[in-house]
C-alpha positions as CSV (number, residue, x, y, z in Angstrom):
1,M,-19.8,29.3,-36.8
2,E,-19.1,31.7,-39.2
3,I,-21.8,33.6,-38.8
4,L,-20.9,34.1,-35.3
5,F,-17.8,35.5,-35.8
6,N,-19.2,38.1,-38.1
7,L,-21.9,38.7,-35.6
8,R,-19.2,39.5,-32.7
9,A,-17.0,42.0,-35.0
10,L,-20.7,44.1,-36.0
11,T,-21.3,43.9,-32.2
12,D,-17.6,45.2,-31.7
13,S,-17.2,47.7,-34.0
14,V,-20.9,49.2,-33.1
15,V,-19.5,49.7,-29.5
16,Y,-16.2,50.7,-30.4
17,S,-18.3,53.3,-32.8
18,L,-20.3,54.6,-30.0
19,V,-17.8,55.3,-27.5
20,G,-16.0,56.9,-29.5
21,I,-18.8,59.2,-30.9
22,V,-19.1,59.7,-27.1
23,I,-15.6,60.9,-26.5
24,L,-15.6,63.5,-29.3
25,V,-18.7,64.3,-27.9
26,L,-17.6,65.1,-24.7
27,A,-14.0,66.8,-26.1
28,F,-16.4,69.1,-28.2
29,V,-18.2,70.1,-24.5
30,A,-15.1,70.6,-22.6
31,I,-14.1,73.1,-25.6
32,E,-16.7,75.0,-25.7
33,K,-16.9,75.4,-21.8
34,I,-12.9,76.3,-21.6
35,T,-13.5,79.0,-24.5
36,P,-15.0,82.4,-23.8
37,E,-17.9,82.8,-26.3
38,N,-20.4,80.4,-27.7
39,I,-19.2,78.5,-30.5
40,Y,-22.6,78.1,-32.0
41,K,-23.8,81.4,-32.0
42,K,-20.4,82.8,-33.0
43,I,-20.4,80.8,-36.4
44,V,-23.9,80.4,-37.5
45,E,-25.5,83.8,-36.0
46,Q,-22.4,86.2,-36.5
47,G,-20.6,83.9,-39.7
48,N,-17.6,83.4,-38.3
49,V,-15.9,81.2,-40.7
50,A,-12.4,81.2,-39.4
51,L,-13.8,80.0,-36.0
52,A,-15.5,77.4,-37.7
53,I,-12.6,76.0,-39.9
54,V,-10.8,75.6,-36.3
55,I,-13.4,73.7,-34.9
56,A,-13.9,72.1,-38.0
57,A,-9.9,71.0,-37.6
58,F,-10.2,70.1,-34.1
59,T,-13.3,67.4,-35.0
60,M,-10.9,65.7,-37.4
61,A,-8.2,65.7,-35.0
62,M,-10.0,64.2,-32.5
63,A,-11.2,62.3,-34.5
64,I,-8.3,60.7,-36.0
65,I,-6.3,60.4,-32.5
66,I,-9.5,58.6,-30.9
67,S,-10.1,56.1,-34.1
68,S,-6.5,55.4,-33.1
69,A,-6.8,54.6,-29.7
70,I,-9.3,52.4,-30.4
71,H,-7.5,50.7,-33.2
72,G,-4.5,50.6,-31.8
């Protein structure tokens, strides 16, 4: 019985992790579509550090919100 419980907990963790990652990716794609410039091009090719910091902060904030929503 103990093994079945751990398997269920593991399955739940994997499913919730995948749901969180999908939501995070969809949020990033939405931001990419809303912004007038290509974020990847600005950060990688032009070296815009300020934009990289903003996108990192956005990603961390969305991850915190998604994890809080999943864990209740």
